[in-house]
C-alpha positions, 0 to 999 in steps of 0.5 A: 511512515514506516520505511523497510528496505524492501521498498522498491520503485518501479518504472512508471507503467512497466507492467508487474506480473509473475514473481515480481507482482507477488514479492511486491504484493507480499511487501506492500501487505507487510507494510499496509499491515504496520500501518502505512497508508495506500497513499504512502505506499503508492509514493514510495513504490512508484506506483498509483494508489489504484494499482497499490489498492488492487494488489491489496485487494488481490492479496485479500487484505482487510483495508481499513476505512477512510479517514483518521479519528474523529473529533468530539463535540465539547460537552 
């Protein structure tokens, strides 16, 4: 997990709109591009997985595929 000084924890359930949402979106996009997972971003900001996913999608970020590296069968 990549830690940055710009992570903001928000009140649970509080609506985030306008400039605050744009600032949060920019931070989430940068951290996601640096390799953090959506789940890690959700935990660090105090928001739901769905909220973070929606903000990234609204920001037109190319989301990574699910799962990690696949194990290969031994030959």
